[in-house]
C-alpha positions in Angstrom: 31.5 38.3 63.2 28.9 40.1 65.3 25.7 38.2 65.7 22.8 40.6 65.6 20.3 39.0 67.8 18.7 39.4 71.3 19.2 36.6 73.7 17.2 35.9 76.9 19.2 34.1 79.5 17.4 32.7 82.5 18.7 31.1 85.7 16.5 30.1 88.6 17.4 30.9 92.2 15.8 32.2 95.4 18.2 35.1 95.7 21.5 35.5 94.0 23.7 36.9 91.3 24.7 35.9 87.8 28.4 35.9 86.9 30.2 35.0 83.7 33.1 32.7 84.2 35.2 34.1 87.1 34.7 37.8 86.3 33.5 40.2 88.9 30.0 41.5 89.1 31.1 44.5 87.1 31.6 42.3 84.1 27.9 42.2 83.7 27.6 45.9 83.8 27.2 46.2 80.1 24.7 48.3 78.3 23.7 45.3 76.3 22.9 43.3 79.4 19.6 44.0 81.2 17.9 42.4 84.2 14.6 41.3 83.0 13.1 39.6 86.0 14.2 39.0 89.6 11.9 37.0 92.0 12.5 34.5 94.7 12.2 31.8 92.2 13.8 33.3 89.0 16.6 35.6 87.9 16.5 36.5 84.2 18.9 38.7 82.1 18.9 39.5 78.4 21.8 40.2 76.1 21.3 42.2 72.9 23.6 42.4 69.9 25.3 39.1 70.8 29.0 38.7 69.8 31.4 35.8 69.8 32.8 37.3 73.0 29.6 36.6 74.8 30.2 32.9 74.5 31.2 31.1 77.7 30.1 29.7 81.1 27.4 31.7 83.0 27.0 31.0 86.8 24.1 31.8 89.1 25.0 31.9 92.8 22.6 31.5 95.7 23.7 33.1 98.9 22.8 30.5 101.4 24.8 28.6 104.0 26.5 27.0 102.2 26.4 28.9 98.9 24.7 27.1 96.0 25.4 27.7 92.4 24.1 26.7 88.9 26.0 26.9 85.7 25.1 27.1 81.9 27.3 27.3 78.9 26.4 29.8 76.1 27.4 28.9 72.6 27.5 31.6 69.9 27.5 30.7 66.2 29.4 32.7 63.7 27.3 33.3 60.6 29.4 33.0 57.3 29.6 36.0 55.0 28.3 35.9 51.4 30.8 34.0 49.3 33.0 35.7 46.7 34.3 34.1 43.4 37.7 35.2 42.3 39.9 34.3 39.3 37.3 34.9 36.5 38.1 37.3 33.7 35.7 38.1 30.8 35.8 37.2 28.0 37.7 34.0 28.1 39.3 32.4 25.0 38.8 28.8 24.0 41.7 26.8 25.4 42.3 29.1 28.4 43.0 27.4 31.8 41.6 29.2 34.8 41.2 28.6 38.5 38.0 29.8 40.2 38.3 30.4 44.0 35.3 30.8 46.3 35.9 32.4 49.7 33.7 32.8 52.7 34.7 34.0 56.2 33.3 34.6 59.7 31.8 31.1 60.1 31.8 29.2 63.4 32.0 26.3 63.1 33.6 26.1 59.6 31.1 26.4 56.8 30.6 23.9 54.0 31.4 25.2 50.5 30.2 23.4 47.3 30.4 24.1 43.6 27.7 23.7 41.0 27.9 23.7 37.2 24.4 24.5 35.9 22.8 23.0 39.0 25.0 19.9 38.8 27.5 19.6 41.6 31.2 19.4 40.8 34.0 18.8 43.2 36.5 21.5 44.2 39.6 21.6 46.4 38.6 22.8 50.0 40.9 24.7 52.4 39.9 25.8 55.9 41.9 28.5 57.9 41.2 29.6 61.5 41.1 33.3 62.3 40.5 33.8 66.1 37.2 32.1 66.9 36.0 32.1 63.3 37.0 30.2 60.2 37.8 31.2 56.6 36.9 28.6 54.0 38.2 28.5 50.4 37.3 26.1 47.6 39.1 26.1 44.3 38.0 24.8 40.9 40.4 24.4 37.9 38.9 24.6 34.4 40.2 24.2 30.8 37.5 26.1 29.0 36.2 25.3 25.5 33.3 26.5 23.3 30.8 24.3 25.2 31.5 26.3 28.4 30.2 29.5 26.8 27.1 30.6 28.9 27.7 28.0 31.6 26.9 29.2 35.1 29.2 28.3 38.0 27.7 28.7 41.5 29.5 28.7 44.9 27.1 27.7 47.6 27.7 28.0 51.4 25.9 25.8 53.9 26.0 26.4 57.7 24.2 25.4 60.8 23.3 29.0 61.4 21.6 29.3 58.0 18.5 27.2 58.8 16.1 28.7 56.3 18.3 29.3 53.3 21.9 29.3 52.1 24.4 31.9 50.8 25.5 31.6 47.2 27.2 33.5 44.4 27.0 32.7 40.6 29.3 33.6 37.7 28.5 32.9 34.0 31.4 32.2 31.7 31.8 34.0 28.4 34.0 32.1 26.0 35.1 33.4 22.6 35.9 30.9 19.9 36.5 30.7 16.2 33.4 29.9 14.0 32.4 26.6 12.4 29.7 26.3 9.7 27.1 23.8 8.5 24.7 23.9 5.6 21.1 22.7 5.8 19.1 21.9 2.7 15.3 21.8 2.3 15.1 18.6 0.1 17.4 15.6 0.0 17.4 14.9 -3.8 16.6 18.0 -5.8 14.9 17.6 -9.2 14.7 19.9 -12.2 12.0 22.5 -11.7 11.9 22.2 -7.9 12.3 24.8 -5.2 15.4 24.5 -3.1 16.6 26.5 0.0 20.1 26.2 1.4 20.7 27.7 4.9 24.2 28.5 6.2 24.3 28.0 10.0 27.4 29.4 11.6 28.4 28.9 15.2 30.9 31.2 16.9 31.4 33.8 19.5 31.3 36.7 18.6 28.7 35.7 16.0 30.1 35.5 12.5 27.6 37.6 10.6 27.2 38.1 7.7 28.1 35.0 5.7 29.5 34.8 2.1 28.0 32.5 -0.6 30.1 31.4 -3.6 29.7 28.8 -6.4 32.7 26.8 -7.7 35.0 29.4 -6.1 33.4 32.3 -7.9 30.3 34.6 -7.7 26.8 33.3 -7.9 25.3 33.3 -11.4 21.8 34.2 -12.5 20.7 36.3 -9.5 17.2 36.5 -11.0 16.5 32.9 -10.1 18.9 32.6 -7.2 18.0 34.8 -4.2 20.4 35.5 -1.3 18.7 36.7 1.9 21.0 36.8 4.9 22.2 33.3 5.5 19.8 31.7 3.1 20.3 30.8 -0.6 17.1 30.1 -2.5 16.6 28.5 -6.0 13.1 29.3 -7.3 13.2 26.7 -10.1 16.2 24.3 -10.4 17.7 23.4 -13.8 20.9 21.6 -14.9 22.9 24.9 -15.0 22.6 25.1 -11.2 24.8 22.1 -10.8 28.0 22.8 -8.9 29.7 23.2 -5.5 28.2 25.9 -3.3 30.3 27.3 -0.4 29.3 29.2 2.7 32.0 31.1 4.6 31.8 32.7 8.0 34.4 34.9 9.8 35.0 36.5 13.2 38.2 38.0 14.8 39.3 34.5 15.9 39.2 32.8 12.5 37.3 31.7 9.4 35.3 28.5 8.7 33.5 27.2 5.6 31.2 24.4 4.5 30.3 23.1 1.0 27.3 21.6 -0.6 27.5 19.8 -3.9 24.3 20.3 -5.9 23.4 17.7 -8.6 20.0 18.4 -10.3 18.3 15.3 -11.6 15.8 15.0 -14.4 12.2 15.4 -13.3 10.1 12.2 -13.9 8.1 12.3 -17.1 4.4 11.9 -17.1 3.4 9.1 -19.5 0.2 9.5 -21.7 -2.8 7.2 -20.9 -2.1 3.8 -22.4 -4.7 2.1 -24.7 -3.3 -1.3 -24.0 -5.2 -3.6 -21.7 -3.9 -3.7 -18.2 -1.3 -6.3 -17.3 -2.8 -9.7 -17.1 -3.3 -11.4 -13.8 -1.7 -14.8 -13.9 -4.3 -17.5 -13.4 -4.1 -19.7 -10.3 -3.2 -23.2 -11.4 -5.2 -24.6 -8.5 -8.5 -23.6 -10.1 -10.3 -23.3 -13.5 -9.5 -20.5 -15.9 -12.2 -17.9 -16.5 -12.6 -16.0 -19.8 -10.6 -13.0 -18.7 -7.7 -15.0 -17.5 -7.7 -17.1 -20.7 -7.7 -14.0 -22.9 -4.8 -12.5 -20.9 -2.8 -15.7 -21.0 -3.3 -16.3 -24.7 -2.8 -12.7 -26.0 0.2 -12.2 -23.7 -0.7 -8.6 -22.9 1.8 -7.4 -20.3 2.6 -4.1 -18.7 5.2 -2.3 -20.9 6.9 -0.9 -17.8 7.3 -4.3 -16.1 10.8 -5.6 -15.8 11.6 -8.9 -17.5 11.8 -11.8 -15.1 12.2 -15.5 -15.1 9.7 -17.7 -17.0 6.4 -18.2 -15.2 5.7 -22.0 -15.0 2.1 -21.3 -14.0 1.5 -19.3 -17.2 3.1 -22.0 -19.3 1.0 -24.7 -17.7 -2.1 -22.6 -18.2 -1.4 -22.2 -22.0 -0.9 -26.0 -22.3 -4.2 -26.6 -20.6 -5.9 -24.2 -22.9 -4.5 -25.9 -26.0 -5.5 -29.4 -24.7 -9.0 -28.1 -23.9 -9.4 -26.5 -27.4 -8.2 -29.8 -29.0 -10.8 -31.8 -27.0 -13.5 -29.4 -28.0 -12.6 -29.7 -31.7 -12.7 -33.5 -31.5 -16.1 -33.4 -29.9 -17.5 -31.1 -32.5 -16.1 -33.2 -35.4 -17.5 -36.3 -33.9 -21.0 -34.8 -33.5 -20.8 -33.6 -37.1 -19.9 -37.0 -38.5 -22.6 -38.7 -36.4 -25.3 -36.2 -37.6 -24.2 -36.7 -41.3 -24.5 -40.5 -41.0 -28.0 -40.3 -39.6 -29.1 -38.2 -42.5 -27.9 -40.8 -45.1 -29.8 -43.6 -43.3 -32.9 -41.6 -43.3 -32.8 -41.0 -47.0 -32.2 -44.7 -47.6 -35.1 -45.6 -45.5 -37.4 -43.5 -47.7 -37.2 -46.2 -50.4 -37.5 -49.2 -48.2 -41.1 -48.9 -47.3 -42.3 -51.4 -49.9 -39.0 -53.0 -51.0 -38.2 -56.6 -50.1 -34.4 -56.0 -49.9 -31.9 -53.2 -49.8 -31.2 -53.1 -53.5 -34.8 -52.6 -54.3 -35.0 -49.9 -51.7 -32.2 -48.0 -53.3 -33.8 -48.4 -56.8 -37.2 -47.3 -55.3 -35.5 -44.3 -53.7 -33.9 -43.3 -57.0 -37.2 -43.8 -58.7 -39.0 -41.7 -56.2 -36.4 -38.9 -56.8 -36.9 -39.1 -60.6 -40.6 -39.2 -60.2 -40.5 -36.2 -58.0 -38.5 -34.3 -60.5 -40.8 -35.3 -63.3 -43.7 -34.2 -61.3 -42.0 -31.0 -60.6 -41.1 -30.5 -64.3 -44.7 -31.4 -65.3 -46.1 -28.9 -62.8 -44.0 -26.2 -64.3 
């Protein structure tokens, strides 16, 4: 490969001539070679449009007695060409096996060729062939394509010592055709009667399988006033039990057909209970402390939440009821005792009314009776 650059080649001497290898002076008589400077200390030539043929040993001779010479070896690099990717046809079918080959030529020394799959390096089989002073480098990559390779970019990158600032690369994007597959997405997990429900049919395939076909239980969709079909979406404005069934979404392209099913079961909507007049469910008293009036009333009346599930007997509640009964019994005994004591005191006081002037108890009783009779007589007389 021609290396398009200008090279300045300088050899120092007092007086002499520059020769390449053992060629005659006429070998330097090339329009690309110019004498830039010639002094007693320096002899400079320039070579434009350098080629690989310019590589070799250059000698500067000084004509003295004896003759003195100086030598320098010129190395010319071969810049690799932009790589080419062969073996790719479009479109590919899922299951095809292909071999991608990346080729670059003109490099000296041999270039390094690497493969990348979406910027991730993958290993290929490398082959280097010499062609004169340059090299041709090939790298092969075998692929068994599937649907996941659709849209994947494969890049062949060439690195070389002559490419100091950048690198050469070529990219090819795979196009893979494959049969569709379908999935159904739903807006709510457990549909209830009266709710809004949307089913979305999501097909995957290349070419894209569009449009899709909706059916119910193997037949057409009923009641299209409430059930709306818009493209890939199936919408129920207000669910009821008649919507129960198996809904199927079907998608087709030229490579095949796929379908998915969704079984719809509409459940009853929860009923809203009327406000209850019953007292709230009692809070069980803590048997570690005294019962207040609210806890006592709840424990005695046994008001419970009608929605509460039956459970095992509550020993704390039973203990509280026993304590209430014992407490009530003690209160009744105390009240009865105070009543008997108060009645006895009244009798003694009446007896004492006739004992003021009586020498003994019998006389006191007689006097008390006499006083009552006298009081009644006085009362009758007064009337």
